[in-house]
A tleap script that builds the chain and sets N, CA, C and O, in Angstrom:
source leaprc.protein.ff14SB
mol = sequence {
  NMET THR ARG THR LYS ALA ALA LYS PRO GLU
  THR GLU LEU GLU PRO GLY THR THR ASP ALA
  LEU LYS SER PHE GLU ALA THR LEU GLU ARG
  LEU HIE GLN ILE VAL GLU ARG LEU GLU GLY
  GLY GLU LEU ASP LEU GLU GLU SER LEU ARG
  LEU PHE GLU GLU GLY VAL ARG LEU SER ARG
  ALA SER GLN ALA ARG LEU ASN SER ALA GLU
  LYS ARG VAL GLU GLU LEU LEU ALA VAL ASP
  ALA ASN GLY GLN PRO ILE VAL ARG GLU LEU
  ASP ILE THR CPRO
}
set mol.1.N position { -93.516 -62.549 -52.431 }
set mol.1.CA position { -94.344 -61.468 -52.906 }
set mol.1.C position { -94.781 -61.766 -54.330 }
set mol.1.O position { -93.946 -61.962 -55.213 }
set mol.2.N position { -96.083 -61.799 -54.554 }
set mol.2.CA position { -96.593 -62.056 -55.902 }
set mol.2.C position { -96.942 -60.742 -56.556 }
set mol.2.O position { -97.428 -59.811 -55.913 }
set mol.3.N position { -96.687 -60.686 -57.834 }
set mol.3.CA position { -96.996 -59.490 -58.596 }
set mol.3.C position { -98.371 -59.651 -59.220 }
set mol.3.O position { -98.684 -60.686 -59.809 }
set mol.4.N position { -99.163 -58.645 -59.088 }
set mol.4.CA position { -100.481 -58.677 -59.716 }
set mol.4.C position { -100.451 -57.813 -60.958 }
set mol.4.O position { -99.749 -56.804 -61.024 }
set mol.5.N position { -101.211 -58.226 -61.918 }
set mol.5.CA position { -101.303 -57.493 -63.168 }
set mol.5.C position { -102.113 -56.220 -62.935 }
set mol.5.O position { -103.197 -56.262 -62.353 }
set mol.6.N position { -101.579 -55.096 -63.390 }
set mol.6.CA position { -102.271 -53.819 -63.220 }
set mol.6.C position { -103.562 -53.821 -64.026 }
set mol.6.O position { -103.611 -54.320 -65.150 }
set mol.7.N position { -104.590 -53.263 -63.438 }
set mol.7.CA position { -105.876 -53.172 -64.138 }
set mol.7.C position { -105.760 -52.159 -65.268 }
set mol.7.O position { -105.064 -51.151 -65.147 }
set mol.8.N position { -106.448 -52.440 -66.362 }
set mol.8.CA position { -106.474 -51.519 -67.495 }
set mol.8.C position { -107.401 -50.363 -67.160 }
set mol.8.O position { -108.407 -50.543 -66.474 }
set mol.9.N position { -107.058 -49.173 -67.646 }
set mol.9.CA position { -107.989 -48.061 -67.446 }
set mol.9.C position { -109.328 -48.369 -68.104 }
set mol.9.O position { -109.384 -49.057 -69.123 }
set mol.10.N position { -110.398 -47.858 -67.520 }
set mol.10.CA position { -111.733 -48.124 -68.061 }
set mol.10.C position { -111.881 -47.659 -69.493 }
set mol.10.O position { -112.672 -48.224 -70.249 }
set mol.11.N position { -111.129 -46.632 -69.878 }
set mol.11.CA position { -111.292 -46.082 -71.218 }
set mol.11.C position { -110.521 -46.852 -72.271 }
set mol.11.O position { -110.693 -46.593 -73.462 }
set mol.12.N position { -109.677 -47.789 -71.873 }
set mol.12.CA position { -108.938 -48.563 -72.858 }
set mol.12.C position { -109.868 -49.572 -73.503 }
set mol.12.O position { -110.621 -50.263 -72.816 }
set mol.13.N position { -109.816 -49.656 -74.826 }
set mol.13.CA position { -110.736 -50.511 -75.553 }
set mol.13.C position { -110.223 -51.941 -75.603 }
set mol.13.O position { -109.041 -52.185 -75.844 }
set mol.14.N position { -111.112 -52.861 -75.378 }
set mol.14.CA position { -110.785 -54.279 -75.487 }
set mol.14.C position { -110.929 -54.719 -76.937 }
set mol.14.O position { -111.887 -54.325 -77.603 }
set mol.15.N position { -110.003 -55.523 -77.440 }
set mol.15.CA position { -110.155 -56.036 -78.807 }
set mol.15.C position { -111.426 -56.872 -78.913 }
set mol.15.O position { -111.735 -57.663 -78.023 }
set mol.16.N position { -112.152 -56.690 -79.999 }
set mol.16.CA position { -113.350 -57.487 -80.233 }
set mol.16.C position { -114.561 -57.041 -79.436 }
set mol.16.O position { -115.542 -57.780 -79.348 }
set mol.17.N position { -114.517 -55.857 -78.857 }
set mol.17.CA position { -115.667 -55.378 -78.095 }
set mol.17.C position { -116.882 -55.309 -79.006 }
set mol.17.O position { -116.825 -54.726 -80.089 }
set mol.18.N position { -117.988 -55.910 -78.558 }
set mol.18.CA position { -119.187 -55.941 -79.390 }
set mol.18.C position { -120.116 -54.775 -79.104 }
set mol.18.O position { -120.972 -54.462 -79.931 }
set mol.19.N position { -119.975 -54.138 -77.982 }
set mol.19.CA position { -120.836 -53.019 -77.642 }
set mol.19.C position { -120.258 -51.753 -78.276 }
set mol.19.O position { -119.473 -51.040 -77.651 }
set mol.20.N position { -120.652 -51.480 -79.527 }
set mol.20.CA position { -120.073 -50.384 -80.300 }
set mol.20.C position { -120.280 -49.036 -79.627 }
set mol.20.O position { -119.369 -48.208 -79.611 }
set mol.21.N position { -121.453 -48.805 -79.079 }
set mol.21.CA position { -121.714 -47.520 -78.445 }
set mol.21.C position { -120.799 -47.319 -77.248 }
set mol.21.O position { -120.235 -46.240 -77.065 }
set mol.22.N position { -120.652 -48.347 -76.442 }
set mol.22.CA position { -119.805 -48.240 -75.256 }
set mol.22.C position { -118.367 -47.938 -75.660 }
set mol.22.O position { -117.731 -47.070 -75.062 }
set mol.23.N position { -117.849 -48.631 -76.654 }
set mol.23.CA position { -116.464 -48.396 -77.044 }
set mol.23.C position { -116.306 -47.031 -77.712 }
set mol.23.O position { -115.261 -46.395 -77.572 }
set mol.24.N position { -117.327 -46.573 -78.435 }
set mol.24.CA position { -117.260 -45.239 -79.030 }
set mol.24.C position { -117.225 -44.190 -77.924 }
set mol.24.O position { -116.426 -43.254 -77.975 }
set mol.25.N position { -118.081 -44.346 -76.938 }
set mol.25.CA position { -118.098 -43.420 -75.806 }
set mol.25.C position { -116.770 -43.470 -75.045 }
set mol.25.O position { -116.273 -42.434 -74.603 }
set mol.26.N position { -116.202 -44.648 -74.891 }
set mol.26.CA position { -114.911 -44.785 -74.212 }
set mol.26.C position { -113.819 -44.074 -75.010 }
set mol.26.O position { -112.927 -43.455 -74.429 }
set mol.27.N position { -113.887 -44.160 -76.327 }
set mol.27.CA position { -112.912 -43.483 -77.174 }
set mol.27.C position { -113.027 -41.971 -76.999 }
set mol.27.O position { -112.014 -41.282 -76.878 }
set mol.28.N position { -114.242 -41.459 -76.986 }
set mol.28.CA position { -114.434 -40.020 -76.787 }
set mol.28.C position { -113.930 -39.576 -75.420 }
set mol.28.O position { -113.334 -38.507 -75.289 }
set mol.29.N position { -114.168 -40.388 -74.417 }
set mol.29.CA position { -113.694 -40.062 -73.069 }
set mol.29.C position { -112.165 -40.024 -73.042 }
set mol.29.O position { -111.573 -39.122 -72.449 }
set mol.30.N position { -111.527 -41.005 -73.686 }
set mol.30.CA position { -110.060 -41.034 -73.733 }
set mol.30.C position { -109.531 -39.809 -74.479 }
set mol.30.O position { -108.542 -39.209 -74.058 }
set mol.31.N position { -110.179 -39.435 -75.581 }
set mol.31.CA position { -109.767 -38.230 -76.304 }
set mol.31.C position { -109.869 -36.996 -75.407 }
set mol.31.O position { -108.989 -36.136 -75.426 }
set mol.32.N position { -110.921 -36.916 -74.640 }
set mol.32.CA position { -111.107 -35.803 -73.713 }
set mol.32.C position { -109.961 -35.763 -72.695 }
set mol.32.O position { -109.415 -34.697 -72.408 }
set mol.33.N position { -109.608 -36.914 -72.163 }
set mol.33.CA position { -108.503 -36.983 -71.199 }
set mol.33.C position { -107.189 -36.534 -71.828 }
set mol.33.O position { -106.408 -35.814 -71.205 }
set mol.34.N position { -106.950 -36.961 -73.061 }
set mol.34.CA position { -105.722 -36.590 -73.759 }
set mol.34.C position { -105.662 -35.076 -73.958 }
set mol.34.O position { -104.629 -34.455 -73.709 }
set mol.35.N position { -106.766 -34.487 -74.405 }
set mol.35.CA position { -106.803 -33.041 -74.630 }
set mol.35.C position { -106.533 -32.294 -73.327 }
set mol.35.O position { -105.766 -31.331 -73.310 }
set mol.36.N position { -107.153 -32.732 -72.248 }
set mol.36.CA position { -106.935 -32.069 -70.958 }
set mol.36.C position { -105.471 -32.123 -70.544 }
set mol.36.O position { -104.912 -31.131 -70.076 }
set mol.37.N position { -104.849 -33.298 -70.721 }
set mol.37.CA position { -103.431 -33.427 -70.339 }
set mol.37.C position { -102.538 -32.568 -71.216 }
set mol.37.O position { -101.605 -31.933 -70.725 }
set mol.38.N position { -102.821 -32.546 -72.524 }
set mol.38.CA position { -102.005 -31.732 -73.430 }
set mol.38.C position { -102.182 -30.241 -73.146 }
set mol.38.O position { -101.217 -29.477 -73.188 }
set mol.39.N position { -103.407 -29.834 -72.858 }
set mol.39.CA position { -103.661 -28.426 -72.569 }
set mol.39.C position { -103.080 -28.007 -71.225 }
set mol.39.O position { -102.844 -26.821 -70.995 }
set mol.40.N position { -102.847 -28.972 -70.336 }
set mol.40.CA position { -102.270 -28.673 -69.033 }
set mol.40.C position { -100.864 -28.102 -69.134 }
set mol.40.O position { -100.434 -27.350 -68.260 }
set mol.41.N position { -100.149 -28.455 -70.191 }
set mol.41.CA position { -98.825 -27.900 -70.429 }
set mol.41.C position { -97.724 -28.374 -69.504 }
set mol.41.O position { -96.655 -27.765 -69.468 }
set mol.42.N position { -97.948 -29.436 -68.759 }
set mol.42.CA position { -96.946 -29.908 -67.802 }
set mol.42.C position { -96.218 -31.168 -68.271 }
set mol.42.O position { -95.491 -31.786 -67.492 }
set mol.43.N position { -96.402 -31.548 -69.514 }
set mol.43.CA position { -95.790 -32.762 -70.037 }
set mol.43.C position { -94.494 -32.440 -70.750 }
set mol.43.O position { -94.320 -31.354 -71.303 }
set mol.44.N position { -93.584 -33.408 -70.727 }
set mol.44.CA position { -92.378 -33.211 -71.526 }
set mol.44.C position { -92.706 -33.490 -72.991 }
set mol.44.O position { -93.794 -33.967 -73.315 }
set mol.45.N position { -91.768 -33.194 -73.854 }
set mol.45.CA position { -92.000 -33.294 -75.291 }
set mol.45.C position { -92.360 -34.713 -75.712 }
set mol.45.O position { -93.294 -34.907 -76.491 }
set mol.46.N position { -91.635 -35.702 -75.211 }
set mol.46.CA position { -91.891 -37.093 -75.604 }
set mol.46.C position { -93.290 -37.550 -75.206 }
set mol.46.O position { -93.985 -38.189 -75.996 }
set mol.47.N position { -93.699 -37.226 -73.994 }
set mol.47.CA position { -95.043 -37.613 -73.538 }
set mol.47.C position { -96.110 -36.858 -74.333 }
set mol.47.O position { -97.147 -37.430 -74.671 }
set mol.48.N position { -95.870 -35.604 -74.626 }
set mol.48.CA position { -96.808 -34.827 -75.427 }
set mol.48.C position { -96.973 -35.451 -76.814 }
set mol.48.O position { -98.093 -35.591 -77.307 }
set mol.49.N position { -95.863 -35.823 -77.436 }
set mol.49.CA position { -95.934 -36.449 -78.755 }
set mol.49.C position { -96.655 -37.789 -78.710 }
set mol.49.O position { -97.449 -38.096 -79.599 }
set mol.50.N position { -96.384 -38.593 -77.676 }
set mol.50.CA position { -97.041 -39.890 -77.541 }
set mol.50.C position { -98.555 -39.709 -77.408 }
set mol.50.O position { -99.328 -40.407 -78.064 }
set mol.51.N position { -98.965 -38.780 -76.565 }
set mol.51.CA position { -100.395 -38.534 -76.380 }
set mol.51.C position { -101.025 -37.950 -77.638 }
set mol.51.O position { -102.148 -38.308 -77.994 }
set mol.52.N position { -100.313 -37.058 -78.310 }
set mol.52.CA position { -100.836 -36.480 -79.539 }
set mol.52.C position { -101.058 -37.574 -80.583 }
set mol.52.O position { -102.101 -37.600 -81.236 }
set mol.53.N position { -100.089 -38.475 -80.744 }
set mol.53.CA position { -100.228 -39.576 -81.706 }
set mol.53.C position { -101.411 -40.466 -81.348 }
set mol.53.O position { -102.174 -40.869 -82.225 }
set mol.54.N position { -101.566 -40.775 -80.061 }
set mol.54.CA position { -102.706 -41.587 -79.628 }
set mol.54.C position { -104.011 -40.862 -79.944 }
set mol.54.O position { -104.970 -41.478 -80.410 }
set mol.55.N position { -104.048 -39.566 -79.691 }
set mol.55.CA position { -105.244 -38.787 -79.966 }
set mol.55.C position { -105.598 -38.767 -81.445 }
set mol.55.O position { -106.771 -38.856 -81.809 }
set mol.56.N position { -104.591 -38.650 -82.292 }
set mol.56.CA position { -104.841 -38.660 -83.735 }
set mol.56.C position { -105.414 -40.004 -84.163 }
set mol.56.O position { -106.362 -40.053 -84.946 }
set mol.57.N position { -104.848 -41.095 -83.656 }
set mol.57.CA position { -105.361 -42.438 -83.995 }
set mol.57.C position { -106.810 -42.591 -83.541 }
set mol.57.O position { -107.657 -43.068 -84.298 }
set mol.58.N position { -107.089 -42.189 -82.315 }
set mol.58.CA position { -108.450 -42.304 -81.787 }
set mol.58.C position { -109.421 -41.414 -82.562 }
set mol.58.O position { -110.552 -41.816 -82.838 }
set mol.59.N position { -108.983 -40.222 -82.907 }
set mol.59.CA position { -109.826 -39.309 -83.667 }
set mol.59.C position { -110.166 -39.879 -85.041 }
set mol.59.O position { -111.317 -39.814 -85.472 }
set mol.60.N position { -109.186 -40.429 -85.718 }
set mol.60.CA position { -109.430 -41.018 -87.039 }
set mol.60.C position { -110.349 -42.231 -86.949 }
set mol.60.O position { -111.228 -42.415 -87.791 }
set mol.61.N position { -110.144 -43.055 -85.929 }
set mol.61.CA position { -111.003 -44.227 -85.754 }
set mol.61.C position { -112.440 -43.789 -85.451 }
set mol.61.O position { -113.393 -44.378 -85.961 }
set mol.62.N position { -112.588 -42.765 -84.629 }
set mol.62.CA position { -113.926 -42.255 -84.301 }
set mol.62.C position { -114.607 -41.680 -85.531 }
set mol.62.O position { -115.800 -41.900 -85.742 }
set mol.63.N position { -113.862 -40.949 -86.341 }
set mol.63.CA position { -114.449 -40.374 -87.555 }
set mol.63.C position { -114.893 -41.473 -88.510 }
set mol.63.O position { -115.945 -41.354 -89.138 }
set mol.64.N position { -114.104 -42.546 -88.629 }
set mol.64.CA position { -114.486 -43.664 -89.496 }
set mol.64.C position { -115.766 -44.320 -88.992 }
set mol.64.O position { -116.627 -44.696 -89.788 }
set mol.65.N position { -115.896 -44.459 -87.678 }
set mol.65.CA position { -117.113 -45.046 -87.105 }
set mol.65.C position { -118.319 -44.145 -87.358 }
set mol.65.O position { -119.403 -44.635 -87.671 }
set mol.66.N position { -118.139 -42.848 -87.227 }
set mol.66.CA position { -119.233 -41.918 -87.505 }
set mol.66.C position { -119.631 -41.966 -88.972 }
set mol.66.O position { -120.820 -41.948 -89.290 }
set mol.67.N position { -118.658 -42.027 -89.863 }
set mol.67.CA position { -118.951 -42.117 -91.293 }
set mol.67.C position { -119.738 -43.387 -91.609 }
set mol.67.O position { -120.679 -43.367 -92.403 }
set mol.68.N position { -119.340 -44.487 -90.977 }
set mol.68.CA position { -120.036 -45.757 -91.179 }
set mol.68.C position { -121.472 -45.681 -90.665 }
set mol.68.O position { -122.399 -46.163 -91.315 }
set mol.69.N position { -121.645 -45.078 -89.504 }
set mol.69.CA position { -122.989 -44.939 -88.939 }
set mol.69.C position { -123.851 -44.053 -89.829 }
set mol.69.O position { -125.026 -44.347 -90.045 }
set mol.70.N position { -123.276 -42.971 -90.346 }
set mol.70.CA position { -124.023 -42.084 -91.234 }
set mol.70.C position { -124.465 -42.825 -92.501 }
set mol.70.O position { -125.591 -42.649 -92.966 }
set mol.71.N position { -123.585 -43.644 -93.047 }
set mol.71.CA position { -123.927 -44.427 -94.241 }
set mol.71.C position { -125.076 -45.393 -93.939 }
set mol.71.O position { -125.995 -45.538 -94.746 }
set mol.72.N position { -125.025 -46.049 -92.784 }
set mol.72.CA position { -126.092 -46.971 -92.407 }
set mol.72.C position { -127.423 -46.249 -92.258 }
set mol.72.O position { -128.458 -46.764 -92.681 }
set mol.73.N position { -127.407 -45.058 -91.659 }
set mol.73.CA position { -128.639 -44.276 -91.496 }
set mol.73.C position { -129.184 -43.886 -92.861 }
set mol.73.O position { -130.387 -43.983 -93.101 }
set mol.74.N position { -128.301 -43.443 -93.763 }
set mol.74.CA position { -128.747 -43.075 -95.110 }
set mol.74.C position { -129.375 -44.267 -95.816 }
set mol.74.O position { -130.377 -44.110 -96.513 }
set mol.75.N position { -128.805 -45.453 -95.647 }
set mol.75.CA position { -129.375 -46.649 -96.263 }
set mol.75.C position { -130.737 -46.973 -95.670 }
set mol.75.O position { -131.645 -47.390 -96.388 }
set mol.76.N position { -130.882 -46.784 -94.375 }
set mol.76.CA position { -132.159 -47.065 -93.716 }
set mol.76.C position { -133.250 -46.080 -94.133 }
set mol.76.O position { -134.428 -46.435 -94.165 }
set mol.77.N position { -132.867 -44.866 -94.447 }
set mol.77.CA position { -133.843 -43.840 -94.800 }
set mol.77.C position { -134.038 -43.684 -96.305 }
set mol.77.O position { -134.802 -42.821 -96.736 }
set mol.78.N position { -133.370 -44.494 -97.104 }
set mol.78.CA position { -133.434 -44.371 -98.560 }
set mol.78.C position { -134.831 -44.677 -99.083 }
set mol.78.O position { -135.523 -45.568 -98.589 }
set mol.79.N position { -135.228 -43.904 -100.108 }
set mol.79.CA position { -136.506 -44.124 -100.792 }
set mol.79.C position { -136.245 -44.155 -102.292 }
set mol.79.O position { -135.283 -43.559 -102.778 }
set mol.80.N position { -137.114 -44.858 -103.022 }
set mol.80.CA position { -136.971 -44.921 -104.477 }
set mol.80.C position { -137.675 -43.725 -105.128 }
set mol.80.O position { -138.170 -42.839 -104.432 }
set mol.81.N position { -137.716 -43.704 -106.455 }
set mol.81.CA position { -138.312 -42.593 -107.203 }
set mol.81.C position { -139.790 -42.398 -106.884 }
set mol.81.O position { -140.309 -41.292 -107.035 }
set mol.82.N position { -140.480 -43.460 -106.443 }
set mol.82.CA position { -141.904 -43.388 -106.100 }
set mol.82.C position { -142.128 -43.040 -104.630 }
set mol.82.O position { -143.270 -43.011 -104.173 }
set mol.83.N position { -141.068 -42.779 -103.893 }
set mol.83.CA position { -141.202 -42.455 -102.484 }
set mol.83.C position { -141.349 -43.664 -101.581 }
set mol.83.O position { -141.640 -43.524 -100.393 }
set mol.84.N position { -141.149 -44.852 -102.138 }
set mol.84.CA position { -141.254 -46.078 -101.348 }
set mol.84.C position { -139.896 -46.397 -100.708 }
set mol.84.O position { -138.850 -46.192 -101.324 }
set mol.85.N position { -139.922 -46.891 -99.486 }
set mol.85.CA position { -138.656 -47.235 -98.837 }
set mol.85.C position { -137.917 -48.316 -99.628 }
set mol.85.O position { -138.518 -49.255 -100.149 }
set mol.86.N position { -136.616 -48.154 -99.700 }
set mol.86.CA position { -135.774 -49.167 -100.338 }
set mol.86.C position { -135.353 -50.131 -99.247 }
set mol.86.O position { -134.697 -49.749 -98.278 }
set mol.87.N position { -135.739 -51.388 -99.419 }
set mol.87.CA position { -135.457 -52.394 -98.415 }
set mol.87.C position { -134.382 -53.317 -98.943 }
set mol.87.O position { -134.522 -53.900 -100.018 }
set mol.88.N position { -133.308 -53.447 -98.183 }
set mol.88.CA position { -132.241 -54.382 -98.529 }
set mol.88.C position { -131.531 -54.801 -97.245 }
set mol.88.O position { -131.598 -54.122 -96.221 }
set mol.89.N position { -130.872 -55.905 -97.333 }
set mol.89.CA position { -130.132 -56.441 -96.192 }
set mol.89.C position { -128.941 -55.541 -95.894 }
set mol.89.O position { -128.214 -55.137 -96.802 }
set mol.90.N position { -128.749 -55.231 -94.622 }
set mol.90.CA position { -127.618 -54.418 -94.206 }
set mol.90.C position { -126.523 -55.275 -93.632 }
set mol.90.O position { -126.784 -56.259 -92.941 }
set mol.91.N position { -125.297 -54.899 -93.918 }
set mol.91.CA position { -124.145 -55.555 -93.305 }
set mol.91.C position { -123.890 -54.856 -91.978 }
set mol.91.O position { -123.497 -53.690 -91.962 }
set mol.92.N position { -124.106 -55.548 -90.864 }
set mol.92.CA position { -123.987 -54.913 -89.549 }
set mol.92.C position { -122.669 -55.224 -88.860 }
set mol.92.O position { -122.542 -54.997 -87.657 }
set mol.93.N position { -121.707 -55.724 -89.571 }
set mol.93.CA position { -120.413 -55.998 -88.965 }
set mol.93.C position { -119.718 -54.677 -88.680 }
set mol.93.O position { -119.750 -53.773 -89.515 }
set mol.94.N position { -119.088 -54.547 -87.515 }
set mol.94.CA position { -118.431 -53.280 -87.138 }
set mol.94.C position { -117.199 -53.008 -87.964 }
set mol.94.O position { -116.539 -51.987 -87.770 }
savepdb mol mol.pdb
quit
């Protein structure tokens, strides 16, 4: 009998994922799942704490990504004192 490796849930993020939108959406989906399980009230204390900690990590990571995106948008929409667009190279590394 050979053992097969269990498939990862679709919402689990792969290290180095380049599709930022997809991984952001996956993070939001995972947060939604965590909230539903916690609100269900059928978990023991240890599982509740584990899920809560995971949710906090995902929430903080999502907020950092949103802050970064907001900064990039502000840079793209920046204008100088004469109303001319400010053009500069953007760092697009995630």
